[in-house]
Structure formats: structure tokens, C-alpha cells
N, C-alpha and C positions, 0 to 999 in steps of 0.2 A: 086770288083777290083782285078786285078792280082798284087800282091805285092811281092817284093823280099827284104829280110832282111839279112844284114850282122851283125854278132855278136848276133845270136839268142839264145845262151846258157847261157848268163850271167844273173845277177839278173834283170836288166832292159829289156834286149832283150827278155828273155823268157816270160816276162809278156806282152810285146808288141805282141809277137806271139799269146799268149793266147787270148788277147783282139781282135786282128784282126780275129782270127778264130771264136770267139764268135759272130762276126758280119757277118759271112758267106763269108769273103774274101778268095780268093785263095792265099795261102802263100807259097813262095819258100824260104826255110831257107838255107843260105849259110854258110858252116862251113868247116874248114880244115879237120876235122875228124868227118864224119857223125855218127860214132859209139857212139859218146858222146851224141847224141840227143836221149832222152829217151821217148818222146811222139810220138804218132801216131794219125792222124786225116785224115778223107777223103779229106779235103781241103788242106792238108799239104804235100809238096814235099821237101825232104831233098837232097841237092846237094853239092858235094865237090867243094870248090872254095877258092880263096885267095883275100881278099880285098886289099892287098898290091901289087897286080900284075894287071896292067891295062888290059892286055890281058885276064886274067881270069875274070875280071869284065865284059868285053865285052861279053864273052861267056855266062855268067850266067844271065845277066839282060835282054837279048833280049826278046821281046814280053811281057814285063811287063808294067803296067801303072805307077808305081812309085817305087822308090828305097828307102829303109829305112836303116839307119845305127845306130847300137848300139854297135859299136866297143869299147871295153874296154881295160884295161891294165893288166888283170889277167895273171900273168906269163910273162909279156912283159915289155919292157921299155915304159915309158910314150910317147916316140917319135912315137909309133905306131899310136897315134891319128892323128898327122899331116901327117904321111906317108900315112895313109888310106885316108885322105882328098885329097892329091895329086893324088893318084891312082884312087879314085872314080871320081874326076873331069875329069881326062884324059879319063878314060874308058867310062863314060856316054857321054862325048862330042863326042867320036868316034861313038857310037851306036845311038846317036840322042835322048836319053831319057833325058828329062829336069827336071822332078820332083824328088827332093831329100829331104828327111826329116831326120834330124840327131839328135841323142842324144848328147847334148852339156854339158857344165859344168857351175855351178853357178858362177864361178869366172869371167866370162865375163859380168855378169850383173852389173849395176851401183848401188852404194850405195848412191851416190849424183851425181849431174850433172857432167859428164866428169871423174868420178872416179869409176873404176871397182872394184868389190869385191876383186879380187885377189891382188890388190894394197893397200888394206886397212889393218890396223893393226889387225882387227878382223878376218881376213882370217886365217884358220888353217895352220900353218907353214909347217906341214908335207905334206900337199896337194898342196903347192904352185907350185912345178914343174908340177903337173898335171893341175893346173889352168892356168899356163902360156902356156902349149902346147895346151889346149883347145882354148885359145885366138889365138894362131898361126893358128889353124885349122879354127876358125871362120873367121879370116882375109883372109884365102885362099878361103873359100866359097864366101866371099863378092866380091872378084875380079873375080869370075867365071861367065860364062854365063848361069849357071843352075838356075832353079826355086827352090831355096833351102829355107829351114826353119831350124833354129838352136834352138832346143827345150831344154831349160835348166831346170833342177830340182831346187828345193829349196836348201838351204845350206846343209840340211840333208835329205837323202833319204834312205829308208830301206824297207824291206818287211813289209807288214801290211794289213790293211783292204781296201777293195774296196768300197768306200762310194759314189763316184760320186759327192761329194760336195767339191769344192775347188775354190780358186781364180785363175784367168788367167790374165797375164800381158805381157808386152813386154820388155822394157829395164831395168826396175828397179827390184832389188831383193825384193821379197814379204815377208812380215812378218805378224804375227798375232798381237793381242792386247798386248800380252806379249813380243813382240819383237822376237819371235821364227820364224825360217824359216825352215819348214819341209814339207815333202810329202811322202806318201807311194808309193812304186814302182807300186802298182796296180792302184792307182789314176793317177799317172804320165802317165801310159800306156793309160788310157782313154783319157787324153788331147792330147797325141801324136797321137793316131789313129783318134781322132776328126779332127785334123789338116790335116791328110792325106786325110780323106774323104771330108772335107769342108775347103779348104785352105783359111786362113785369114791373114797369116803372111808370105807370100812369100817375099823373100829377106829381112828377118828380124829375130830377136830373138823372142822367145816365152818362157814364163816361167809359172810355176804352183806351187802353195803352198797353205797350209791351212790358 
């Protein structure tokens, strides 16, 4: 597949790039500063672009099969998450590409019916603004005409081992037998690219955890 990814240099985005390249996909990585991209690969193209500018989105996504977003907040206000959602929806709608797979946040997952993790007392207070803006972005995608999937990590995600062994779910925050909710960025990338290749959660949340 010909894939274009926004946010390819972060902890999660870089691992999604690695996973997609390992499966022989053609990957176009979009970044404001291509000099920050340190890897090279025969199937990787690095292009300057801005996920917050719909016109730039139109320019860089043409002729691709799917658009991936791993936009994060490093050095930016959390509002960049919702701003990118608006821009991607507008840009993709203009160019006629429907498939969009987005790195979401665990805060939008339910801990009990009708109660999202971000609204629970167990949610990390320091991350609440980020959780709320992920919910805002999720609601924007839900009202769009795109074939979107909002892929949410576990409550804790960090660099780790690529095991290929994890739970996959939809609406509910996943935990293990100890009540822990965690995933490595490497295994999250596996689940993310699986959904890109074989869509099963179009117009839905998807989550992955041990």
C-alpha cells in the first residue's frame, strides 16, 4: 500500500513507520522539518508538510491509499490534536481520500458503560487536558464522512519489546489480571498497521493492551 503519515518522528509515529516499512509498504512521512528525520529506507519518502494546513494536506496526500496520523503534542499546545483533526478532515474531503487511521488517546475509552476514562477519578490529572482534546478530536472524526479508525493505546504506553502478543478491543479500556493497562509502542504499532492493512474498526474506536 501507499501510505502517508503525519507525525512520523514521535515515539509512536516512528514505530508505525518502522512497522509499515517492515511489511514492504510505500511510506511517505510528512514533517515540518525533514532534517529531523534520521532514518532512510528504499520505500520511505520524506516530504515537508503541515497537518494543520488543509491546503498542505491536499498537496501531500494525493495518490496514496490511506492516511495515517500520529500527531502528538511535543513542544505544542494540546490543542494541536483537535486542530489537526479539523485540517485532516477538510483536506482529505477535498482530495477524495476516505481512509484515515489516527493515533488516539486512552481517555476516550470507557471504564464502565457511558463513562469514559478521562472522566473517571483514576485518570492521571496531569494528562486530563490531553485526554479532553483527544475526545474533542474523536468527536470531530465521528461527524466526518471519512472512513476513520481511532486507535487508542492502553493507559500506559512506552518504548519496549515487540512481542506481537496483546489484547485487541473496541470501546472499553483493556486491563490485565492485575488491573494494569499498558502496551509497548512497538506492539501498538503492530495493531495499528494491522488495522490499516485489514480494516475491522471503520467508524469506530480500537484499542490494544496486554
